[in-house]
MILO-147072 format. One record per residue: x, y, z of N, C-alpha, C in turn. Coordinates in steps of 0.2 Angstrom, whole numbers, plus 2048, in hexadecimal, padded with zeros to 3 digits. Each point is the difference from the previous one (the first is absolute). Layout:
% residues N
(torlum (X; Y; Z); (X; Y; Z); (X; Y; Z)),
...
END
This chain:
% residues 245
(torlum (805; 7F9; 7FF); (7FB; 807; 801); (804; 807; 800)),
(torlum (7FF; 805; 7FE); (801; 805; 7FE); (7FF; 806; 805)),
(torlum (806; 805; 802); (7FE; 805; 804); (801; 806; 7FB)),
(torlum (7FA; 805; 800); (800; 806; 7FB); (800; 804; 806)),
(torlum (804; 808; 7FE); (801; 803; 805); (7FD; 807; 7FA)),
(torlum (7FD; 805; 804); (7FE; 807; 7FC); (801; 804; 805)),
(torlum (805; 804; 7FE); (802; 807; 808); (801; 7FD; 804)),
(torlum (7FC; 7FF; 805); (805; 7FE; 808); (7FC; 7FA; 803)),
(torlum (7FA; 7FC; 7FB); (7FC; 7FE; 800); (802; 7F8; 7FB)),
(torlum (7FE; 7FC; 805); (804; 7F8; 7FE); (7F9; 7FC; 800)),
(torlum (7FF; 7FD; 7FC); (7FB; 7F9; 7FE); (803; 7FA; 7FF)),
(torlum (7FF; 7FD; 806); (803; 7FA; 7FE); (7FD; 7F8; 7FF)),
(torlum (803; 7FA; 7FC); (7FC; 7FC; 800); (7FC; 801; 7FA)),
(torlum (802; 804; 7FB); (7FC; 802; 7F9); (801; 7FA; 7FC)),
(torlum (7FB; 7FF; 7FD); (802; 7FA; 7FA); (7FB; 802; 7F9)),
(torlum (7FB; 806; 800); (7FE; 802; 7FC); (7FF; 808; 800)),
(torlum (800; 803; 7FA); (7FF; 807; 800); (7FB; 802; 7F9)),
(torlum (7FB; 802; 803); (7F9; 803; 7FB); (801; 809; 801)),
(torlum (800; 801; 7F8); (7FF; 807; 7FD); (7FA; 801; 7FE)),
(torlum (7FE; 806; 802); (7FD; 804; 7FC); (803; 803; 7F9)),
(torlum (7FB; 800; 7FA); (802; 803; 7FA); (802; 809; 7FF)),
(torlum (7FC; 802; 800); (7FE; 806; 7FE); (800; 806; 805)),
(torlum (806; 804; 800); (803; 802; 806); (804; 7FC; 805)),
(torlum (803; 7FC; 7FD); (804; 7FC; 805); (805; 7FD; 7FB)),
(torlum (7FE; 7FD; 7FC); (806; 800; 7FB); (803; 802; 7FA)),
(torlum (7F7; 804; 7FD); (800; 803; 7F7); (7FE; 808; 804)),
(torlum (801; 803; 7FD); (7FE; 808; 800); (7FA; 800; 7FA)),
(torlum (7FC; 7FF; 801); (7F8; 7FD; 7FF); (7FD; 808; 800)),
(torlum (800; 803; 802); (7FC; 808; 801); (7FE; 803; 7FA)),
(torlum (805; 800; 7FD); (7FD; 804; 7F9); (7FA; 7FC; 7FC)),
(torlum (802; 7FA; 7FF); (7FD; 7FB; 7FD); (7FA; 7FF; 803)),
(torlum (7FD; 7FF; 806); (7FB; 7FF; 803); (7FB; 807; 802)),
(torlum (806; 805; 7FE); (7FA; 807; 7FF); (800; 802; 7FB)),
(torlum (801; 7FD; 7F9); (800; 7FF; 7FA); (7F7; 7FE; 7FD)),
(torlum (801; 7F7; 804); (7FB; 7FD; 801); (7FA; 802; 800)),
(torlum (7FF; 803; 807); (7FD; 804; 805); (7FC; 806; 7FA)),
(torlum (804; 804; 7FF); (7FE; 805; 7F9); (7FA; 7FC; 7FC)),
(torlum (803; 7FE; 7FC); (7FE; 7FC; 7FC); (7F9; 7FC; 801)),
(torlum (7FF; 7FC; 806); (7FA; 7FE; 802); (7FD; 805; 801)),
(torlum (800; 804; 803); (7FA; 804; 802); (7FE; 805; 7FB)),
(torlum (806; 800; 7F9); (7FB; 806; 7FA); (7FF; 7FB; 7FE)),
(torlum (800; 7FA; 7FE); (7FB; 7FB; 7FD); (7FB; 800; 803)),
(torlum (7FE; 7FE; 807); (7FB; 801; 801); (7FA; 806; 800)),
(torlum (806; 806; 802); (7FC; 807; 7FE); (7FD; 803; 7FA)),
(torlum (802; 7FB; 7FB); (7FE; 800; 7F8); (7F9; 7FE; 800)),
(torlum (7FE; 7FB; 805); (7FA; 7FE; 7FF); (7FC; 802; 806)),
(torlum (802; 802; 805); (7FC; 803; 805); (804; 806; 801)),
(torlum (7FE; 806; 7FE); (804; 808; 803); (800; 801; 806)),
(torlum (805; 804; 802); (802; 801; 807); (802; 7FA; 807)),
(torlum (7FF; 7FB; 7FD); (803; 7FB; 805); (806; 7FE; 801)),
(torlum (804; 802; 7F9); (807; 801; 7FF); (803; 804; 806)),
(torlum (7FF; 807; 801); (806; 802; 807); (800; 7FD; 805)),
(torlum (7F7; 7FF; 802); (7FF; 7FD; 809); (806; 7F8; 800)),
(torlum (800; 7FB; 7F9); (803; 7FD; 801); (807; 7FD; 7FF)),
(torlum (803; 806; 7FD); (806; 803; 802); (802; 7FF; 808)),
(torlum (7FD; 805; 801); (800; 800; 808); (800; 7FA; 804)),
(torlum (7FC; 7FC; 7FE); (7FE; 7FA; 803); (805; 7FC; 801)),
(torlum (803; 7FF; 7F8); (806; 7FD; 800); (806; 802; 804)),
(torlum (801; 808; 803); (805; 803; 802); (806; 802; 7FB)),
(torlum (7FB; 802; 7FB); (806; 802; 7F9); (7FC; 807; 802)),
(torlum (806; 807; 802); (7FF; 807; 7FF); (804; 801; 7FB)),
(torlum (7FE; 807; 7FA); (809; 801; 7FC); (802; 7FB; 800)),
(torlum (808; 803; 800); (803; 7FA; 7FE); (803; 7FA; 807)),
(torlum (7FC; 802; 803); (801; 7FA; 806); (7FD; 7F9; 801)),
(torlum (803; 7FE; 803); (7FD; 7F8; 801); (7FE; 800; 808)),
(torlum (7FD; 800; 803); (7FF; 7FF; 809); (802; 7F7; 800)),
(torlum (808; 800; 802); (804; 7F8; 801); (7FA; 7FC; 805)),
(torlum (7FB; 803; 804); (7FD; 7FB; 804); (7F8; 800; 7FC)),
(torlum (7FF; 804; 7FB); (7FA; 7FF; 7FD); (800; 7FB; 7FB)),
(torlum (7F7; 800; 800); (7FC; 7FB; 7FD); (803; 7FD; 7FA)),
(torlum (803; 804; 7FC); (804; 7FE; 7F9); (805; 7FB; 802)),
(torlum (806; 805; 807); (807; 7FE; 800); (7FF; 7F7; 804)),
(torlum (7FB; 7FF; 804); (800; 7FC; 805); (7F9; 7FB; 800)),
(torlum (7FC; 801; 7FC); (7F9; 7FC; 800); (801; 7FC; 7FC)),
(torlum (7FD; 7FA; 7FD); (800; 7FC; 7FC); (7FA; 803; 7FA)),
(torlum (801; 7FA; 7F9); (7FE; 805; 7FB); (7F7; 7FF; 802)),
(torlum (7FF; 7FA; 804); (7F9; 7FF; 801); (7FD; 807; 806)),
(torlum (804; 802; 803); (800; 806; 804); (7FE; 807; 7FC)),
(torlum (803; 800; 7FB); (801; 806; 7FC); (7FB; 800; 7FC)),
(torlum (7FE; 7FA; 7FF); (7FA; 7FF; 7FA); (7F7; 7FF; 805)),
(torlum (801; 7FE; 805); (7FB; 801; 804); (7FF; 808; 802)),
(torlum (806; 804; 802); (7FD; 807; 802); (800; 803; 7FA)),
(torlum (802; 7FF; 7F8); (7FD; 805; 7FB); (7F9; 7FE; 7FF)),
(torlum (7FE; 7FA; 7FE); (7F9; 7FE; 803); (7FC; 804; 804)),
(torlum (801; 800; 806); (7FC; 803; 806); (7FF; 808; 7FD)),
(torlum (806; 803; 7FD); (7FF; 80A; 7FE); (7FB; 7FD; 7FA)),
(torlum (801; 7FB; 7FB); (7FC; 800; 7F9); (7F7; 800; 804)),
(torlum (800; 7FC; 805); (7FA; 7FE; 803); (7FC; 804; 805)),
(torlum (805; 806; 802); (7FD; 807; 801); (7FA; 803; 7FD)),
(torlum (803; 7FE; 7FA); (7FD; 804; 7F9); (7F9; 7FE; 800)),
(torlum (7FD; 7FA; 803); (7FC; 7FE; 7FF); (7FE; 7F8; 7FB)),
(torlum (805; 7FF; 7FC); (800; 7FB; 7FE); (801; 7F8; 806)),
(torlum (7FD; 7FC; 7FE); (801; 7F9; 804); (806; 7FD; 801)),
(torlum (801; 7FC; 805); (807; 7FD; 801); (802; 7FD; 7FB)),
(torlum (7FC; 7FC; 7FD); (804; 7FA; 7FB); (801; 806; 7F9)),
(torlum (7FD; 803; 7FF); (801; 804; 7FA); (807; 805; 804)),
(torlum (801; 803; 807); (803; 802; 800); (809; 7FE; 7FF)),
(torlum (7FE; 7F9; 804); (807; 7FB; 7FF); (802; 800; 7F9)),
(torlum (7FC; 7FF; 7FD); (800; 7FD; 7F9); (806; 807; 7FC)),
(torlum (7FE; 804; 802); (802; 807; 7FD); (806; 7FF; 801)),
(torlum (802; 801; 806); (807; 800; 804); (804; 7FC; 7FE)),
(torlum (7FE; 7F9; 7FF); (803; 7FC; 7FE); (804; 800; 7F8)),
(torlum (7FB; 800; 7FD); (800; 804; 7FA); (805; 806; 7FE)),
(torlum (801; 805; 803); (804; 805; 800); (806; 7FD; 804)),
(torlum (801; 7FB; 804); (807; 7FD; 803); (803; 7FD; 7FA)),
(torlum (7FB; 7FB; 7FE); (803; 7FC; 7F9); (804; 803; 7FA)),
(torlum (7FC; 807; 7FF); (802; 804; 7F8); (806; 802; 805)),
(torlum (7FF; 804; 806); (808; 803; 801); (807; 7FA; 800)),
(torlum (7FD; 7FB; 803); (808; 7FD; 802); (802; 7FE; 7F6)),
(torlum (7FA; 800; 7FC); (803; 7FD; 7F9); (803; 806; 7FC)),
(torlum (801; 806; 803); (803; 805; 7FD); (805; 803; 806)),
(torlum (803; 7FC; 803); (804; 7FF; 804); (804; 7FA; 800)),
(torlum (7FD; 7FB; 7FD); (804; 7FA; 7FF); (806; 800; 7FE)),
(torlum (802; 803; 7FC); (807; 801; 7FC); (806; 805; 805)),
(torlum (7FE; 802; 805); (803; 805; 803); (805; 7FC; 805)),
(torlum (806; 803; 7FE); (807; 7FD; 804); (7FE; 7FF; 807)),
(torlum (804; 7FA; 803); (800; 7FF; 805); (801; 808; 806)),
(torlum (7FD; 800; 805); (804; 807; 806); (806; 7FD; 7FF)),
(torlum (805; 805; 804); (807; 7FE; 800); (800; 7FC; 807)),
(torlum (807; 7FD; 802); (800; 7FC; 806); (803; 808; 804)),
(torlum (800; 7FD; 807); (802; 807; 801); (809; 7FD; 804)),
(torlum (803; 804; 801); (807; 7FE; 801); (802; 7FC; 805)),
(torlum (803; 7FC; 7FF); (802; 7FA; 804); (7FC; 7FB; 800)),
(torlum (7FB; 801; 7FD); (7F9; 7F8; 800); (804; 7FA; 7FC)),
(torlum (803; 802; 7FD); (802; 7F8; 7FB); (808; 7FD; 806)),
(torlum (803; 804; 803); (806; 7FE; 803); (7FE; 7FD; 806)),
(torlum (7F8; 803; 804); (800; 7FE; 806); (7FD; 7F8; 7FD)),
(torlum (7FB; 802; 7FC); (7FD; 7F8; 7FF); (807; 7F9; 7FE)),
(torlum (803; 803; 7FD); (807; 7FC; 7FF); (804; 7FE; 806)),
(torlum (801; 805; 805); (802; 7FD; 806); (7FC; 7FB; 805)),
(torlum (7F9; 802; 7FF); (7FC; 7FE; 805); (7FE; 7F8; 7FD)),
(torlum (800; 801; 7FB); (800; 7F7; 7FD); (808; 7FC; 800)),
(torlum (804; 803; 801); (806; 7FE; 7FF); (801; 7FD; 809)),
(torlum (7FC; 803; 805); (801; 800; 807); (7FB; 7FA; 801)),
(torlum (7FD; 7FD; 7FB); (7FC; 7FA; 7FF); (7F8; 801; 803)),
(torlum (7FE; 807; 7FF); (7F9; 802; 802); (7FC; 801; 7FB)),
(torlum (7F9; 7FD; 800); (7FD; 7FF; 7FD); (7FC; 806; 7FD)),
(torlum (7FD; 804; 7FB); (7FE; 807; 7FE); (7F9; 800; 7FC)),
(torlum (7FE; 802; 802); (7F9; 801; 7FE); (7FD; 807; 7FF)),
(torlum (7FD; 800; 7FB); (7FC; 808; 801); (7F8; 7FF; 800)),
(torlum (7FF; 805; 804); (7F7; 7FF; 801); (7FC; 807; 7FF)),
(torlum (7FC; 803; 7FB); (800; 805; 7FF); (7F7; 800; 7FF)),
(torlum (801; 808; 800); (7F7; 800; 800); (7FE; 802; 7F7)),
(torlum (804; 7FF; 7FB); (800; 800; 7F9); (7FE; 7FA; 7FF)),
(torlum (7FF; 7FD; 7FA); (7FE; 7F9; 7FE); (805; 7FC; 800)),
(torlum (7FF; 7FB; 800); (805; 7F9; 800); (803; 801; 7F9)),
(torlum (7FE; 7FF; 7FB); (802; 801; 7F9); (805; 805; 800)),
(torlum (7FE; 808; 803); (806; 804; 7FF); (805; 800; 804)),
(torlum (7FF; 7FB; 807); (807; 800; 802); (803; 7FA; 7FD)),
(torlum (7FD; 7FB; 7FD); (805; 7FC; 7FC); (802; 805; 7FA)),
(torlum (7FE; 803; 7FC); (804; 802; 7FB); (804; 805; 804)),
(torlum (7FF; 803; 805); (807; 804; 802); (805; 7FC; 803)),
(torlum (800; 7FB; 803); (805; 7F9; 7FF); (804; 7FE; 7FA)),
(torlum (7FA; 7FF; 7FA); (803; 7FD; 7FA); (803; 807; 7FE)),
(torlum (7FE; 804; 7FE); (805; 806; 7FE); (807; 802; 803)),
(torlum (7FF; 801; 806); (806; 801; 804); (805; 7F9; 801)),
(torlum (7FE; 7FB; 7FF); (805; 7F9; 800); (7FF; 7FF; 807)),
(torlum (7FB; 801; 804); (801; 7FF; 806); (7FF; 7F8; 802)),
(torlum (7FD; 7FC; 7FC); (7FF; 7FA; 803); (805; 7FB; 802)),
(torlum (807; 802; 800); (804; 7FC; 805); (802; 801; 807)),
(torlum (7FC; 806; 801); (7FF; 802; 808); (7F9; 800; 801)),
(torlum (7FD; 800; 7FE); (7F7; 801; 800); (7FD; 7FA; 801)),
(torlum (7FF; 7FE; 806); (7FA; 7F6; 800); (7F9; 803; 802)),
(torlum (7FD; 807; 801); (7FC; 801; 801); (7FB; 807; 7FB)),
(torlum (7FC; 801; 7FC); (7FD; 805; 7FA); (7FB; 7FE; 802)),
(torlum (7FD; 805; 806); (7F9; 800; 801); (7FF; 807; 801)),
(torlum (7F9; 800; 7FC); (7FA; 808; 800); (7FB; 7FE; 804)),
(torlum (7FB; 804; 7FE); (7FA; 800; 804); (7F9; 7FE; 7FB)),
(torlum (7FE; 7FB; 7FF); (7FA; 7FF; 7FA); (7FB; 7FD; 800)),
(torlum (800; 7FF; 808); (7F8; 7FF; 802); (7FE; 803; 807)),
(torlum (7FD; 7FE; 804); (7FD; 804; 804); (805; 802; 805)),
(torlum (804; 7FA; 800); (805; 805; 807); (804; 807; 7FE)),
(torlum (802; 804; 803); (802; 806; 7FF); (805; 802; 806)),
(torlum (806; 804; 801); (802; 803; 805); (7FD; 803; 801)),
(torlum (7FF; 802; 808); (805; 7FD; 806); (7FD; 7FA; 804)),
(torlum (7FB; 7FB; 7FC); (7FE; 7F9; 802); (805; 7FB; 800)),
(torlum (804; 7FD; 808); (804; 7FE; 801); (800; 7F7; 7FB)),
(torlum (7FA; 7FF; 7FF); (7FE; 7FA; 7FC); (805; 800; 7FA)),
(torlum (801; 806; 7FC); (804; 7FF; 7FB); (807; 7FD; 802)),
(torlum (803; 807; 805); (806; 7FE; 801); (802; 7F8; 803)),
(torlum (7FC; 7FD; 802); (800; 7FA; 802); (7FE; 7FB; 7FB)),
(torlum (7FF; 801; 7FC); (7FE; 7FE; 7F9); (806; 7FF; 7FD)),
(torlum (804; 806; 7FF); (805; 801; 7FC); (806; 7FD; 805)),
(torlum (800; 7FE; 806); (806; 7FC; 806); (7FF; 7FA; 7FD)),
(torlum (7F8; 7FD; 7FE); (7FF; 7F9; 800); (803; 7FF; 7F8)),
(torlum (800; 803; 7FD); (803; 7FE; 7FA); (809; 800; 7FF)),
(torlum (802; 805; 804); (806; 800; 801); (804; 7FA; 804)),
(torlum (7FB; 7FC; 804); (802; 7F9; 804); (804; 804; 807)),
(torlum (7FA; 806; 801); (809; 802; 807); (7F9; 803; 805)),
(torlum (802; 7FF; 806); (7FB; 802; 804); (800; 808; 801)),
(torlum (7FB; 802; 801); (800; 809; 802); (804; 802; 803)),
(torlum (802; 7FE; 806); (804; 7FF; 805); (809; 802; 7FE)),
(torlum (7FF; 7FE; 7FA); (809; 800; 7FE); (800; 801; 7FA)),
(torlum (7FB; 808; 7FE); (7FF; 803; 7F9); (800; 809; 802)),
(torlum (805; 804; 7FD); (7FF; 806; 7FE); (7FC; 805; 7FD)),
(torlum (7FB; 802; 802); (7FD; 805; 7FA); (803; 806; 7FF)),
(torlum (803; 802; 7FA); (802; 807; 7FE); (7FA; 803; 7FB)),
(torlum (7FE; 806; 802); (7FC; 804; 7FD); (7FE; 807; 801)),
(torlum (7FF; 806; 7FD); (800; 805; 800); (7F8; 804; 803)),
(torlum (7FB; 7FB; 7FF); (7FA; 802; 804); (800; 7FD; 808)),
(torlum (7FA; 804; 803); (7FD; 7FF; 807); (7FB; 7F7; 800)),
(torlum (7FF; 801; 7FB); (7FB; 7F8; 7FD); (804; 7FB; 7FF)),
(torlum (809; 800; 7FF); (802; 7FD; 7FE); (804; 7FC; 807)),
(torlum (7FF; 806; 806); (804; 7FE; 807); (7F9; 7FF; 803)),
(torlum (7FA; 800; 7FF); (7FC; 7FD; 804); (7FE; 7F9; 800)),
(torlum (7FF; 7FF; 7F9); (800; 7FA; 7FC); (805; 7FB; 805)),
(torlum (805; 802; 7FC); (807; 7F9; 806); (7FF; 802; 806)),
(torlum (7FE; 802; 804); (800; 802; 808); (7FB; 7FC; 800)),
(torlum (7F9; 802; 7FF); (7FC; 7FB; 801); (800; 7F8; 7FF)),
(torlum (803; 7FE; 7FA); (803; 7F9; 7FE); (805; 7FC; 805)),
(torlum (803; 804; 804); (804; 7FE; 803); (809; 800; 7FF)),
(torlum (800; 803; 7F9); (808; 803; 7FD); (805; 802; 805)),
(torlum (806; 7FD; 7FE); (806; 801; 805); (801; 807; 801)),
(torlum (800; 803; 7FC); (801; 807; 800); (7FC; 804; 7FA)),
(torlum (801; 806; 801); (7FF; 806; 7F9); (803; 805; 800)),
(torlum (805; 801; 7FA); (802; 804; 7FE); (7FD; 806; 7FA)),
(torlum (7FE; 805; 801); (7FC; 804; 7FE); (808; 808; 7FD)),
(torlum (7FD; 7FE; 7F9); (805; 803; 7FD); (7FB; 808; 7FE)),
(torlum (804; 805; 7FF); (7FC; 807; 7FE); (805; 804; 7FC)),
(torlum (802; 7FB; 7F9); (805; 803; 7FB); (7FE; 80A; 7FF)),
(torlum (803; 802; 7FC); (7FF; 806; 7FD); (7FF; 805; 807)),
(torlum (7FB; 805; 7FE); (7FE; 806; 804); (7FD; 7FD; 807)),
(torlum (7FC; 7F9; 801); (7FD; 800; 804); (803; 7FF; 807)),
(torlum (7FB; 802; 804); (803; 802; 807); (801; 7F8; 803)),
(torlum (7FC; 7FC; 800); (7FF; 7F9; 804); (7FB; 7FF; 806)),
(torlum (7FD; 807; 801); (7FD; 800; 806); (7F8; 7FE; 800)),
(torlum (7FF; 7FD; 7FB); (7F9; 7FD; 7FE); (802; 7F7; 802)),
(torlum (809; 7FF; 7FF); (802; 7F8; 803); (802; 7FF; 807)),
(torlum (7FB; 804; 806); (802; 7FE; 806); (7FF; 7F8; 803)),
(torlum (7FE; 7FF; 7FA); (7FE; 7F8; 804); (804; 7FC; 7FD)),
(torlum (807; 804; 7FD); (807; 7FB; 7FF); (802; 7FE; 805)),
(torlum (803; 7FA; 7FF); (806; 800; 806); (805; 804; 800)),
(torlum (801; 802; 7F9); (807; 804; 7FF); (7FD; 802; 7F6)),
(torlum (803; 808; 7FF); (800; 804; 7FC); (809; 800; 7FD)),
(torlum (7FD; 7FF; 7F9); (805; 804; 7FB); (800; 803; 7FA)),
(torlum (806; 802; 7FF); (7FE; 806; 7F8); (802; 7FC; 7FB)),
(torlum (803; 7FA; 7FF); (802; 7FE; 7FA); (801; 7F8; 802)),
(torlum (801; 7FC; 7FA); (800; 7F9; 802); (806; 800; 801)),
(torlum (807; 802; 800); (805; 7FE; 803); (802; 801; 806)),
(torlum (7FC; 800; 804); (7FF; 801; 807); (7FF; 7FA; 802)),
(torlum (7FC; 7FA; 7FC); (7FE; 7F9; 802); (806; 7FD; 801)),
(torlum (802; 7FD; 806); (80A; 7FC; 800); (7FF; 7FA; 801)),
(torlum (803; 7FC; 7FD); (801; 7F9; 804); (805; 7FD; 803)),
(torlum (7FE; 800; 808); (807; 800; 804); (803; 7F8; 7FE)),
(torlum (7FA; 7FB; 804); (804; 7FA; 7FD); (7F9; 7FC; 7FD)),
END
């Protein structure tokens, strides 16, 4: 088993590390902001007046994406339901509202399907190599879809290091601890031997409730990290995660 150290905090007897994807391994803010704008504009084209309030609900304001907003941390299903709720407020039935939201999301996906993958954060690849060489099992648990997580792993050729590529495709979403437990089961490692690394309080809450060995909060860029108070330790970049032995 491995000892992981972040700043002055040590985590002992670690067998695996689960990472969030967006905001943790990749700088995806620009992509999600653009996708959110397109989703809201497509809906607004059918139902004028819905677009701007929907952008606020997504956590998008001008050129800023709220790192803890719906678009950044919510699953696709969460975002579809939120969009459908705004549509339903115009007097349309729920099933019709949900259909309009899903169609707009699917059309936006097609427009962005060929976009380049967001860039990896500095130190990401080096850390994954280091942890894998230490004998740790590594997984990605994202609020994105499993398909997009798999595309990410394939694009950056991370399969030699990543044993689990998991997103949110059904009813479970962060911070439900059952989602983390499902990931632990897939890795074949007990939660008490797994570290969670993420940039959202939802990551921290999910892992804590599931009995994880520890939670590392990462606040890259200009974030202050004050919303990660439930993390055992917070870091500014990935190379602050070190293998002791």
